[in-house]
C-alpha positions as CSV (number, residue, x, y, z in Angstrom):
1,M,0.0,0.0,0.0
2,N,1.4,3.4,-1.0
3,R,1.3,6.6,0.9
4,A,-1.8,7.8,-0.9
5,D,-3.6,4.6,-0.2
6,R,-2.7,4.8,3.5
7,S,-3.9,8.4,3.5
8,A,-7.2,7.4,1.9
9,T,-7.9,4.7,4.5
10,R,-6.8,6.8,7.5
11,P,-9.9,7.5,9.8
12,A,-10.9,11.1,10.3
13,V,-9.2,12.6,13.3
14,G,-12.3,14.3,14.6
15,R,-14.3,11.0,14.7
16,T,-11.6,8.9,16.4
17,R,-10.3,11.3,19.1
18,P,-12.9,10.4,21.8
19,R,-12.3,6.7,21.2
20,L,-8.6,7.2,21.3
21,L,-8.7,9.1,24.5
22,L,-11.0,6.5,26.1
23,G,-8.5,3.8,25.0
24,L,-5.6,5.7,26.5
25,A,-7.5,6.3,29.7
26,A,-8.3,2.6,30.0
27,A,-4.7,1.6,29.3
28,A,-3.5,4.1,31.9
29,L,-6.0,2.7,34.4
30,A,-4.9,-0.8,33.7
31,L,-1.2,0.2,34.2
32,L,-2.1,1.9,37.5
33,V,-3.9,-1.1,38.7
34,C,-1.0,-3.3,37.8
35,A,1.4,-1.0,39.5
36,L,-0.7,-0.9,42.7
37,L,-0.8,-4.7,42.6
38,L,2.9,-4.9,42.2
39,L,3.5,-2.2,44.9
40,A,1.0,-3.6,47.4
41,P,3.4,-6.4,48.6
42,R,6.0,-3.8,49.3
43,L,3.7,-1.7,51.4
44,R,2.1,-4.4,53.5
45,G,3.1,-7.9,52.6
46,G,0.7,-8.3,49.7
47,R,0.2,-11.7,48.1
48,W,3.4,-13.2,49.2
49,R,3.0,-16.8,50.4
50,M,5.2,-18.9,52.6
51,P,7.2,-21.3,50.4
52,T,6.6,-25.0,51.0
53,R,8.7,-26.3,53.8
54,P,11.1,-29.0,52.5
55,P,10.8,-32.4,54.1
56,E,14.0,-32.0,56.0
57,G,12.9,-28.6,57.3
58,W,14.2,-25.1,56.9
59,N,17.6,-23.9,58.2
60,L,17.6,-20.7,60.2
61,L,20.5,-18.2,60.4
62,L,20.1,-15.4,62.8
63,V,22.8,-12.7,62.7
64,S,23.1,-9.9,65.3
65,L,24.9,-6.7,64.5
66,D,25.8,-5.2,67.8
67,T,25.3,-1.4,68.3
68,T,24.2,-0.8,64.7
69,R,22.0,2.2,63.7
70,P,19.8,1.6,60.7
71,D,19.9,5.3,59.6
72,R,23.6,5.0,58.9
73,L,23.1,2.1,56.4
74,A,22.3,2.3,52.8
75,A,20.3,-0.9,52.9
76,C,17.9,0.4,55.6
77,D,17.4,4.1,55.5
78,G,19.6,5.1,52.5
79,G,22.3,6.0,55.0
80,P,25.9,7.0,54.0
81,V,27.5,3.6,54.5
82,A,27.4,1.3,51.5
83,T,26.1,-2.1,52.4
84,P,26.5,-4.6,49.6
85,A,26.0,-7.6,51.9
86,L,22.8,-6.2,53.4
87,D,21.7,-5.2,50.0
88,R,21.9,-8.8,48.9
89,L,19.6,-9.8,51.8
90,R,17.2,-6.9,51.3
91,G,16.6,-8.0,47.6
92,G,13.4,-10.0,47.8
93,G,13.4,-9.9,51.6
94,F,11.4,-8.2,54.3
95,L,12.6,-4.9,55.8
96,F,11.1,-4.1,59.3
97,A,12.0,-0.4,59.3
98,E,10.6,0.4,62.7
99,M,11.8,-2.5,64.9
100,I,12.6,-1.5,68.5
101,A,14.9,-3.1,71.1
102,P,13.4,-3.7,74.5
103,A,16.6,-2.3,76.1
104,P,19.7,-0.4,74.7
105,N,22.1,-2.9,76.2
106,T,23.7,-6.0,74.6
107,L,22.9,-8.7,77.2
108,P,19.3,-7.7,78.0
109,A,18.5,-7.2,74.3
110,H,19.9,-10.6,73.4
111,A,18.0,-12.2,76.3
112,S,14.8,-10.8,74.7
113,L,15.9,-11.8,71.2
114,F,16.4,-15.4,72.4
115,T,13.3,-15.7,74.6
116,G,10.7,-13.5,72.9
117,R,10.1,-11.8,76.3
118,N,10.6,-8.3,77.6
119,P,13.2,-7.8,80.3
120,Y,10.7,-7.6,83.2
121,L,9.9,-11.2,82.4
122,H,13.3,-12.8,81.6
123,G,14.9,-10.7,84.4
124,V,18.1,-9.7,82.6
125,R,18.3,-5.9,83.1
126,E,22.0,-5.0,82.8
127,N,25.2,-6.3,81.2
128,T,27.5,-8.7,83.2
129,E,25.6,-8.1,86.5
130,H,22.8,-10.6,85.5
131,A,22.5,-13.9,83.8
132,L,19.6,-15.5,82.0
133,G,18.2,-18.1,84.4
134,P,17.9,-21.8,83.5
135,Q,14.1,-21.5,84.0
136,Q,13.9,-19.3,80.9
137,V,13.2,-21.2,77.6
138,T,15.3,-20.0,74.7
139,L,14.8,-20.2,70.9
140,A,17.7,-22.5,70.7
141,E,16.2,-24.8,73.3
142,R,12.9,-25.0,71.4
143,L,14.6,-25.7,68.1
144,S,16.9,-28.2,69.6
145,A,14.0,-30.0,71.1
146,A,12.4,-30.1,67.7
147,G,15.5,-31.8,66.2
148,Y,17.6,-28.9,65.0
149,E,21.3,-28.8,65.2
150,T,22.2,-25.6,67.0
151,A,25.4,-23.5,67.0
152,A,26.5,-20.0,68.0
153,F,29.5,-17.9,67.4
154,V,29.8,-14.7,69.5
155,A,32.2,-11.8,69.4
156,A,32.3,-10.2,72.9
157,F,32.8,-11.0,76.5
158,V,29.3,-9.6,77.4
159,M,27.9,-12.6,75.4
160,D,29.9,-15.2,77.3
161,A,28.1,-18.4,78.1
162,R,28.4,-17.6,81.8
163,F,25.6,-15.1,81.3
164,G,23.1,-17.8,80.3
165,L,22.7,-17.2,76.5
166,G,24.3,-20.6,75.6
167,Q,21.2,-22.5,76.7
168,G,20.0,-24.8,74.0
169,F,23.1,-24.5,71.8
170,G,25.0,-27.7,71.0
171,L,28.0,-25.5,70.3
172,Y,28.4,-22.0,71.8
173,E,31.7,-20.6,70.7
174,D,32.7,-17.7,72.9
175,R,36.5,-18.1,73.0
176,L,38.2,-14.7,72.8
177,S,41.9,-15.4,73.9
178,E,42.9,-18.7,72.3
179,P,46.0,-18.9,70.1
180,E,44.2,-18.2,66.8
181,S,45.2,-15.7,64.1
182,G,44.0,-12.2,65.0
183,L,43.4,-13.0,68.7
184,A,45.2,-11.2,71.6
185,P,45.6,-12.2,75.2
186,F,42.8,-11.0,77.5
187,A,40.7,-9.9,74.6
188,V,37.1,-8.8,75.3
189,E,36.0,-8.8,71.7
190,L,36.7,-10.4,68.3
191,R,37.1,-8.9,64.9
192,G,34.2,-9.7,62.6
193,E,36.4,-11.6,60.1
194,I,37.3,-14.1,62.9
195,V,33.7,-14.7,63.8
196,A,32.7,-15.0,60.1
197,E,35.5,-17.5,59.5
198,R,34.6,-19.6,62.5
199,A,30.9,-19.7,61.3
200,A,31.9,-20.4,57.7
201,R,34.0,-23.4,58.8
202,W,31.1,-24.7,60.7
203,L,28.8,-24.3,57.7
204,F,31.2,-26.2,55.5
205,D,31.5,-29.0,58.1
206,Y,27.8,-29.2,58.3
207,A,27.4,-29.3,54.6
208,G,30.0,-32.1,54.4
209,R,28.1,-34.1,57.0
210,R,24.8,-33.5,55.2
211,A,26.4,-34.7,51.9
212,Q,27.2,-38.0,53.6
213,D,23.9,-38.3,55.5
214,A,20.7,-37.1,53.8
215,G,19.0,-37.4,57.2
216,Q,21.1,-34.6,58.7
217,P,18.7,-32.4,60.7
218,P,18.4,-28.7,59.8
219,F,20.4,-26.1,61.6
220,F,19.9,-23.0,63.7
221,L,23.0,-20.9,63.5
222,F,23.5,-17.7,65.5
223,V,26.3,-15.3,64.6
224,H,27.2,-12.2,66.5
225,F,29.3,-9.3,65.2
226,Y,30.6,-6.6,67.7
227,D,32.6,-4.3,65.5
228,A,30.3,-1.3,65.6
229,H,30.6,-1.1,69.4
230,A,32.8,1.5,71.0
231,P,35.7,2.0,70.9
232,Y,35.5,2.5,67.1
233,Q,38.7,1.2,65.6
234,P,38.0,0.1,62.0
235,P,40.7,-1.6,59.9
236,P,42.9,1.0,58.1
237,H,41.2,0.6,54.7
238,H,37.8,1.3,56.1
239,A,39.1,4.0,58.3
240,A,40.6,5.7,55.3
241,A,37.3,5.4,53.4
242,H,35.4,7.1,56.2
243,P,37.8,9.8,57.4
244,G,36.8,11.3,60.8
245,R,33.9,8.9,61.0
246,P,35.2,5.7,62.7
247,Y,31.8,4.4,63.6
248,E,30.8,4.4,59.9
249,G,34.1,2.7,59.1
250,E,33.2,-0.1,61.5
251,L,29.8,-0.5,59.9
252,A,31.4,-0.8,56.4
253,Y,33.9,-3.4,57.7
254,Q,31.1,-5.3,59.5
255,D,29.1,-5.5,56.2
256,V,32.2,-7.1,54.5
257,C,32.3,-9.7,57.2
258,L,28.6,-10.4,56.8
259,G,29.2,-10.8,53.1
260,R,31.8,-13.5,53.8
261,L,29.2,-15.4,55.8
262,L,26.7,-15.2,52.9
263,D,29.3,-16.3,50.5
264,A,29.9,-19.4,52.6
265,L,26.2,-20.1,52.8
266,E,26.0,-19.9,49.0
267,A,29.1,-22.0,48.5
268,T,27.9,-24.8,50.7
269,G,24.7,-25.1,48.8
270,E,22.6,-24.5,51.9
271,A,21.2,-21.1,50.8
272,P,18.1,-22.5,49.0
273,R,16.8,-23.9,52.3
274,T,18.0,-21.3,54.7
275,W,16.1,-18.3,56.1
276,V,18.4,-15.4,57.1
277,W,17.4,-12.8,59.6
278,V,19.8,-9.9,60.3
279,V,19.0,-7.7,63.3
280,S,20.9,-5.3,65.5
281,D,20.5,-5.7,69.3
282,H,20.3,-1.9,69.8
283,G,21.6,1.3,68.2
284,E,24.0,4.1,69.2
285,S,23.3,7.7,70.3
286,L,26.5,9.2,68.7
287,G,26.1,12.4,70.8
288,E,22.3,12.8,70.5
289,H,20.8,14.0,73.8
290,G,24.4,14.3,75.1
291,E,25.0,10.5,75.1
292,A,28.1,9.3,73.3
293,T,27.2,5.6,73.1
294,H,24.2,3.8,74.6
295,S,22.6,2.4,77.8
296,L,21.6,5.6,79.6
297,F,18.5,6.6,77.5
298,V,15.6,5.1,75.6
299,Y,15.4,7.6,72.8
300,E,15.1,6.4,69.2
301,A,18.8,6.4,68.4
302,P,19.8,3.7,70.9
303,I,16.7,1.5,70.6
304,R,15.7,1.5,66.9
305,V,17.4,-1.5,65.2
306,V,18.2,-3.1,61.9
307,S,15.9,-5.9,60.8
308,I,16.0,-7.7,57.5
309,L,14.5,-11.1,57.0
310,R,15.4,-13.0,53.8
311,P,13.5,-16.1,52.7
312,P,15.6,-18.8,51.0
313,P,16.6,-17.8,47.4
314,P,15.4,-20.7,45.2
315,D,18.5,-20.5,43.0
316,G,20.8,-20.3,46.0
317,R,22.1,-16.7,45.2
318,Y,21.5,-13.5,47.1
319,R,21.1,-10.6,44.8
320,A,20.9,-6.9,45.6
321,G,17.5,-5.3,45.0
322,A,14.4,-3.8,46.5
323,P,12.7,-5.5,49.4
324,H,9.6,-7.6,48.7
325,A,8.0,-5.6,51.5
326,R,8.9,-2.8,53.9
327,C,7.1,-2.7,57.2
328,T,6.7,0.8,58.6
329,S,4.6,-0.2,61.6
330,G,6.3,-0.6,65.0
331,T,7.6,-4.0,65.8
332,S,9.8,-5.4,68.6
333,L,12.8,-7.7,68.8
334,I,10.7,-10.0,70.9
335,S,8.8,-10.9,67.6
336,V,11.9,-12.6,66.2
337,P,11.6,-15.9,68.1
338,P,7.9,-16.6,67.4
339,T,8.3,-15.7,63.8
340,L,11.3,-18.1,63.3
341,L,9.4,-20.8,65.2
342,E,6.4,-20.5,63.0
343,I,8.7,-20.6,59.9
344,A,10.3,-23.8,61.3
345,G,6.9,-25.3,62.0
346,V,7.7,-25.6,65.8
347,P,4.6,-24.9,67.9
348,L,4.7,-22.5,70.8
349,A,4.2,-24.8,73.8
350,R,2.6,-22.9,76.7
351,T,2.7,-25.2,79.8
352,A,4.8,-27.8,81.5
353,A,2.1,-30.4,80.8
354,E,2.5,-29.7,77.0
355,T,6.3,-29.8,77.1
356,G,7.1,-32.3,79.8
357,D,9.5,-29.6,81.2
358,A,9.5,-28.8,84.9
359,R,9.5,-25.1,84.1
360,S,6.0,-23.8,84.7
361,T,5.5,-21.6,81.7
362,E,7.1,-20.7,78.4
363,R,5.2,-17.6,77.8
364,I,6.4,-15.7,74.7
365,E,5.2,-12.1,74.5
366,G,6.3,-11.5,71.0
367,R,3.9,-11.8,68.1
368,S,4.8,-13.7,64.9
369,L,5.3,-11.4,61.9
370,L,4.5,-14.2,59.4
371,P,0.8,-13.2,59.0
372,W,1.9,-9.7,58.1
373,M,4.3,-11.1,55.5
374,E,1.3,-12.9,54.0
375,G,-0.8,-9.8,53.8
376,A,-2.6,-9.4,57.1
377,E,-2.7,-6.2,59.0
378,L,-0.2,-5.8,61.8
379,P,-1.8,-5.0,65.2
380,S,-0.5,-1.6,66.5
381,D,0.3,-2.8,70.0
382,P,2.4,-0.3,72.1
383,I,6.0,-1.4,72.3
384,Y,7.8,-1.6,75.6
385,C,11.4,-0.6,76.3
386,E,13.5,0.2,79.3
387,T,17.0,0.9,80.6
388,L,17.8,-0.1,84.2
389,S,21.5,0.4,83.6
390,P,21.3,3.9,85.3
391,W,19.8,2.3,88.4
392,I,21.8,-0.9,88.6
393,S,25.2,0.5,87.7
394,Y,25.1,4.1,89.0
395,H,22.2,4.3,91.4
396,W,20.4,6.8,89.2
397,A,16.7,6.6,88.2
398,P,15.8,3.8,85.8
399,L,13.8,4.7,82.6
400,Y,10.8,2.9,81.3
401,A,9.0,3.7,78.0
402,V,6.1,2.8,75.7
403,R,6.2,3.6,72.0
404,T,3.3,3.8,69.5
405,P,3.6,4.7,65.8
406,Q,3.1,8.4,66.8
407,W,3.9,8.7,70.5
408,K,6.6,7.8,73.0
409,Y,6.1,8.2,76.8
410,I,9.2,7.9,79.1
411,R,8.7,7.4,82.8
412,A,11.5,9.3,84.6
413,P,11.8,11.8,87.4
414,E,11.2,14.3,84.7
415,A,8.7,12.4,82.5
416,E,8.8,12.9,78.8
417,L,6.2,12.7,75.9
418,Y,7.2,13.0,72.2
419,D,5.2,13.1,69.0
420,L,7.4,11.0,66.8
421,E,5.6,11.9,63.6
422,R,6.2,15.6,64.1
423,D,9.4,15.4,66.2
424,P,11.3,12.2,65.3
425,R,14.5,13.5,67.0
426,E,12.6,13.9,70.3
427,R,13.5,17.5,70.9
428,D,10.1,18.9,72.1
429,N,8.9,17.3,75.3
430,L,5.0,17.6,75.3
431,I,4.4,16.3,78.8
432,A,2.9,19.6,80.0
433,E,0.9,20.3,76.8
434,R,-0.6,16.8,76.4
435,P,-1.3,15.5,79.9
436,A,-4.2,13.3,78.8
437,R,-2.1,11.5,76.3
438,A,0.7,11.1,78.8
439,A,-1.7,9.6,81.4
440,E,-3.0,7.2,78.8
441,L,0.4,5.9,77.9
442,A,1.5,5.8,81.5
443,G,-1.4,3.4,82.1
444,V,-0.2,1.2,79.3
445,L,3.3,1.2,80.7
446,E,2.0,0.3,84.2
447,A,0.1,-2.6,82.7
448,Y,3.3,-3.9,81.1
449,L,5.3,-3.5,84.4
450,S,2.6,-5.3,86.4
451,S,3.3,-8.3,84.3
452,A,6.7,-8.5,86.1
453,G,4.9,-10.3,88.9
454,E,4.2,-13.2,86.5
455,A,7.9,-13.7,85.8
456,D,9.0,-17.3,86.4
457,G,12.4,-16.3,87.7
458,D,14.7,-13.4,88.0
459,A,18.2,-13.3,86.6
460,R,19.5,-12.0,89.9
461,R,19.6,-13.9,93.1
462,V,18.3,-11.6,95.9
463,A,20.2,-12.0,99.2
464,T,18.3,-14.0,101.8
465,E,17.1,-12.2,104.9
466,A,19.7,-14.1,106.9
467,E,22.5,-12.9,104.6
468,R,21.2,-9.3,104.8
469,A,21.0,-9.5,108.6
470,R,24.7,-10.6,108.6
471,L,25.5,-7.6,106.3
472,R,23.7,-5.3,108.7
473,S,25.4,-6.8,111.8
474,L,28.8,-6.2,110.2
475,G,27.8,-2.6,109.3
476,Y,27.9,-3.4,105.6
477,I,24.4,-2.1,104.8
478,A,24.0,1.3,106.4
479,S,20.4,1.8,105.3
480,E,17.9,0.2,103.0
481,S,15.1,1.9,101.2
482,R,11.9,0.0,100.2
483,A,10.9,2.8,97.9
484,A,10.7,2.5,94.2
485,P,14.2,2.6,92.6
486,E,13.5,5.9,90.9
487,A,12.4,7.7,94.1
488,D,14.7,10.6,94.8
489,R,17.3,9.3,92.4
490,P,19.0,11.6,89.8
491,D,17.4,11.7,86.3
492,P,20.0,10.3,83.8
493,K,19.3,13.4,81.7
494,R,20.9,15.5,84.4
495,M,23.8,13.1,84.9
496,V,24.9,12.5,81.3
497,R,27.5,15.3,81.3
498,F,28.9,14.0,84.6
499,F,29.0,10.5,83.1
500,H,31.1,11.6,80.1
501,T,33.5,13.8,82.2
502,R,34.2,13.0,85.8
503,Y,33.0,9.4,85.7
504,Q,34.9,8.4,82.5
505,T,38.0,10.3,83.6
506,G,38.4,8.1,86.7
507,K,37.5,4.9,84.9
508,N,40.0,5.5,82.1
509,L,42.8,6.3,84.5
510,L,42.1,3.0,86.2
511,Y,42.1,1.0,83.0
512,R,45.5,2.6,82.1
513,G,47.0,1.3,85.3
514,R,47.4,4.8,86.8
515,Y,46.0,3.7,90.1
516,D,46.9,6.7,92.4
517,E,45.6,9.2,89.9
518,A,42.5,7.1,89.3
519,A,41.8,7.0,93.0
520,R,42.0,10.8,93.3
521,A,39.7,11.3,90.3
522,L,37.2,8.8,91.5
523,R,37.1,10.3,95.0
524,E,36.4,13.7,93.4
525,A,33.6,12.3,91.4
526,L,32.1,10.6,94.5
527,Q,31.9,14.0,96.2
528,L,29.4,15.0,93.4
529,D,27.6,11.6,93.3
530,P,28.2,9.8,96.6
531,L,25.8,6.9,96.0
532,N,27.2,5.9,92.6
533,N,28.0,2.2,93.2
534,S,30.1,1.9,90.1
535,L,32.4,4.7,91.2
536,L,32.8,2.9,94.5
537,V,33.7,-0.4,92.7
538,Y,36.3,1.4,90.6
539,L,37.7,3.3,93.6
540,G,38.0,0.0,95.5
541,T,39.9,-1.5,92.6
542,A,42.2,1.4,92.3
543,L,43.0,1.4,96.0
544,R,43.6,-2.3,96.1
545,E,46.0,-2.2,93.2
546,S,47.8,0.7,94.7
547,G,48.5,-1.2,97.8
548,R,45.7,0.1,100.1
549,P,43.5,-3.0,100.7
550,E,41.8,-1.6,103.9
551,A,40.7,1.5,102.1
552,A,39.6,-0.6,99.2
553,S,37.6,-2.9,101.4
554,R,35.7,0.1,102.9
555,A,34.8,1.4,99.4
556,L,33.7,-2.0,98.2
557,R,31.7,-2.6,101.4
558,Q,29.8,0.5,100.6
559,A,29.2,-0.6,97.0
560,V,27.8,-3.9,98.2
561,G,25.5,-2.0,100.6
562,L,24.1,0.1,97.8
563,Q,23.7,-2.8,95.3
564,P,23.7,-6.2,97.1
565,A,22.9,-8.0,93.8
566,S,26.1,-6.9,92.1
567,P,28.5,-9.8,91.6
568,R,31.4,-7.5,90.6
569,A,31.1,-5.6,93.9
570,W,31.1,-8.9,95.9
571,N,34.1,-10.3,93.9
572,G,36.0,-7.0,94.3
573,W,35.3,-6.9,98.0
574,G,36.4,-10.6,98.4
575,R,39.7,-9.9,96.7
576,S,40.2,-6.8,99.0
577,L,39.3,-8.8,102.1
578,L,41.8,-11.5,101.3
579,R,44.6,-8.9,100.9
580,C,43.5,-7.5,104.3
581,G,44.2,-11.0,105.8
582,R,40.5,-11.9,106.3
583,P,40.1,-15.1,104.3
584,D,36.9,-16.3,105.9
585,S,35.1,-13.1,105.1
586,A,36.7,-13.2,101.6
587,R,35.3,-16.7,101.0
588,W,31.8,-15.5,102.1
589,A,32.0,-12.6,99.7
590,H,33.0,-14.7,96.7
591,E,30.2,-17.2,97.6
592,Q,27.7,-14.4,97.3
593,A,29.0,-13.6,93.8
594,R,28.9,-17.2,92.8
595,R,25.3,-17.6,93.9
596,L,24.4,-14.5,91.9
597,I,26.0,-15.8,88.7
598,P,26.8,-19.5,89.2
599,N,28.9,-19.8,86.1
600,S,31.1,-16.8,86.8
601,P,34.8,-17.9,86.7
602,E,35.7,-14.8,88.7
603,A,34.0,-16.1,91.8
604,W,35.6,-19.5,91.4
605,M,39.0,-17.8,90.9
606,G,38.5,-15.9,94.2
607,L,37.5,-19.1,96.0
608,G,40.7,-20.7,94.7
609,D,42.8,-17.9,95.9
610,V,41.2,-18.1,99.4
611,N,41.9,-21.8,99.6
612,L,45.4,-21.4,98.5
613,H,46.0,-18.7,101.1
614,L,44.7,-21.1,103.8
615,G,47.0,-23.9,102.5
616,Q,44.0,-25.9,101.3
617,Y,45.7,-26.9,98.1
618,A,43.3,-29.6,96.8
619,P,40.2,-27.4,97.2
620,A,42.2,-24.6,95.6
621,A,42.9,-26.8,92.5
622,A,39.2,-27.8,92.4
623,A,38.1,-24.2,92.4
624,Y,40.6,-23.2,89.7
625,D,39.4,-26.2,87.6
626,S,35.8,-24.9,88.1
627,A,37.0,-21.4,86.9
628,L,38.6,-23.1,83.8
629,A,35.5,-25.1,83.0
630,R,33.4,-21.9,83.2
631,G,35.4,-19.9,80.7
632,G,38.2,-18.4,82.8
633,D,41.4,-17.4,81.1
634,A,42.7,-20.8,79.9
635,A,46.4,-20.0,79.6
636,Y,46.6,-18.4,83.0
637,L,44.6,-21.1,84.8
638,H,46.6,-24.0,83.1
639,G,49.8,-22.3,84.2
640,L,48.6,-21.7,87.7
641,L,47.4,-25.3,88.0
642,A,50.7,-26.6,86.6
643,R,52.6,-24.8,89.3
644,L,50.1,-25.7,92.0
645,Y,50.3,-29.5,91.2
646,R,54.1,-29.4,90.9
647,E,55.0,-27.3,94.0
648,R,52.2,-27.9,96.4
649,L,50.3,-31.1,95.5
650,H,53.4,-32.9,94.2
651,D,51.4,-34.6,91.4
652,P,53.8,-34.7,88.4
653,T,51.2,-36.3,86.1
654,A,48.6,-33.5,86.6
655,A,51.4,-30.9,86.6
656,E,52.6,-32.2,83.2
657,R,49.1,-32.3,81.8
658,H,48.5,-28.6,82.6
659,L,52.0,-27.6,81.5
660,R,51.4,-29.1,78.1
661,A,48.1,-27.2,77.8
662,F,49.8,-24.0,79.0
663,A,52.6,-24.5,76.4
664,R,50.1,-25.1,73.6
665,L,48.2,-21.9,74.5
666,R,51.4,-19.9,74.7
667,G,52.8,-21.3,71.5
668,V,56.1,-22.4,73.1
669,D,57.8,-25.7,73.9
670,A,57.7,-27.4,77.3
671,R,61.0,-25.8,78.5
672,G,59.8,-22.3,77.5
673,A,56.5,-22.9,79.1
674,A,58.1,-23.9,82.5
675,A,59.9,-20.6,82.5
676,Q,56.8,-18.7,81.9
677,L,54.5,-20.2,84.5
678,P,52.6,-17.5,86.6
679,P,53.5,-17.3,90.3
680,L,51.0,-18.6,92.8
681,P,48.8,-15.7,94.0
682,E,49.9,-14.0,97.3
683,P,47.5,-11.9,99.3
C-alpha cells in the first residue's frame, strides 16, 4: 500500500479522538492497577505466600549486628555507609523499618531476642551483672527439642556463656583469647572476620556431613558481630574510606564480614533452604541528647534497630535489590523468636504439661510477623522498652517507656512525651501540653510492668534475709530503702555530662593502670555523686591495686551495701578482704558472687585464691578447675594449676598435663612454658 492509499484509508481525526482518549485512559487505568498490585506487597506484605517447607525442614541463620543504627546504612534508610551484603539480603526480603529493642544494652536485648520476652519477664536488666536463668526457655532450646542442630559464634565478653545465653546450643563458641590468628591475650571482643571465618568453617563442616547423610537435621545458627561497638577502631582501609567517622568505618567493615558469611552459605549449597534474619541488638546515640554511646537513654537512636528477613533464594544466590515488602509499623525484637518458630513449624508450647518440662511456663510475649508477611494487618500494640542500667550501675533513676507509631512516653523523674511523627529527633517534650495522652500511655506502661509479677524467675539472686542480717550486723548495709528505685534518684538526663566527664576520667585512668591518679579522680567524682556504686567499685579496685587494701575494702563494702545484687562488687570486695588477711570473710563474699552468677569464673577464681591462702591446696585446685570449666582465662589457669600441682600437691602427672596445655596456648615448647608459669597468688 502506497502513501496515498494509507492516507485514503486513515480515519478522520475528529471522529476517532474520543475513542482514542478513552482507550488511552483505559490503558492508563490498567497500568495503574498493575502498578498498585505490584506495589502492594512492598507496602504491607501483599500476596506473598510462605514457600513450601522442605521435608528435611528449613535452616535458620540469625545474625546480630551489635550497636548498629539503621539510619547509617544504605540498605535500611539510605544512609551514608554502602552495604553490599545487606543489599543482597534486602533484595526479595522483608525490611522491618521500625523495629525496636526492649533495652539499649547488649545482654538484656539478646536475652529478649532469644526468649521472645521483655526484660521484666526474663529478668536480665544489665550487662554482666545478671545472667539468663535456666528457668527461661530460649529459641535454641525450642529448636533443639524439635530436632535442630544448634550452634552459635559470638564476638564479645558480654555474650559469654556464663551469662546464660548458651542455653540450647550444642556449640556456643565464645573463646576470645585462644592462640588463633588475630586474637590477643585477655581480649574482650573479636574482629568480625574471625567470627565469620569460624561460622563459615562450621557451615562447610555441616554441609559435608549432610552430603554423607541425607537425614542430617536442619540447623539453627546464631552469629554475633561486635565491630560497631565503641571504641570504634575500623581496619585501616575502612578508616581511610570514612575519614573522621570511625563508627561508619566499622559499619562498612562489618558488612564485609557479613558478606563472607553469605558467600559461605551460598558455596555450601545451603542457601536455598536457609532463612536469614539480620538484626541489631540496639543502636547508638552518637552524641544525641548528650549521650556518646548507649545504655543511659531510651530515645530512638539507641533503641531503633536493623531488621531484614530474607526467605531462601530458590536458585541459591542472594542478589541486591528492593525488598519484597517494607514494614513501617512498629515491631519489637521479641517478635523474632515466634516468627522463626512459625517458619520452622515448631509450635509455641505454653505449659509444663504440654512440654514435659518442669519449668512452669514458656510464655512468649512477641507476636509472629509471618501473618503480616502474607498480607494481614499488623496490630498496632504499644512497644515496651527500658533501661535499668542507670539504676543498677550508677544508682540513678531507671527509665521505662512505651512507644506507639506516633507517641513515646518515658517514665522518669522528669517524665517525657514525644510526638514521633512531628518530632522524630525527640526534641520537644510535650508532657505539659498533652497530659491526657501522657496519662493514657502511663497506664499502658504500668500494665506492662505489672506483668513482672508473672515472671518465672529473675536473673538475679536476691540476698536472703539471713544474709542481709549478717551484712547489717557487720555494718555493711548502712540503710535500706523499700521505695521504688526511681524515688529521689537523679534523672539520667541531668547526669549525662557528669558521666562523660568525671566518671569516665576516673575509669579511664584505672584502665590505664594509673591507680593513684584514678583513686583521686574517683574520689572527686564521688563528692558529686556519693551513691554511685560503680564509682565505688572502681575506687576500691584502684585502692587495692595501689596497695591500700583496707581503704579498698571500705569502698567496696559501701558498694555492696548500695547494690547487694552486684557480683562484681562482691568479687572485688572478696579480693580486697583477702589482701587484708581476712580469708573467711573473703570466702563469704565470693560465695555471694557465685550464687548471683553460678557460672562466673571470677567467683571461682576468688575461692581458689582463698583456699590457696589457707594452705588448702586440693580445694584450691578444684576451684581453679571450676573457673577453667566456666570460661576463665585458659592460659593463666593452666599455668597456675601446673605450678600448684608441681609445687604444692606434688602430682607430676597432673602438673605435666597442665604444663602441656599452657605451652600449647602460649605457643612455646615445654621448656619455654616452664619458665613462663605464673606465680602462685599471694595476698
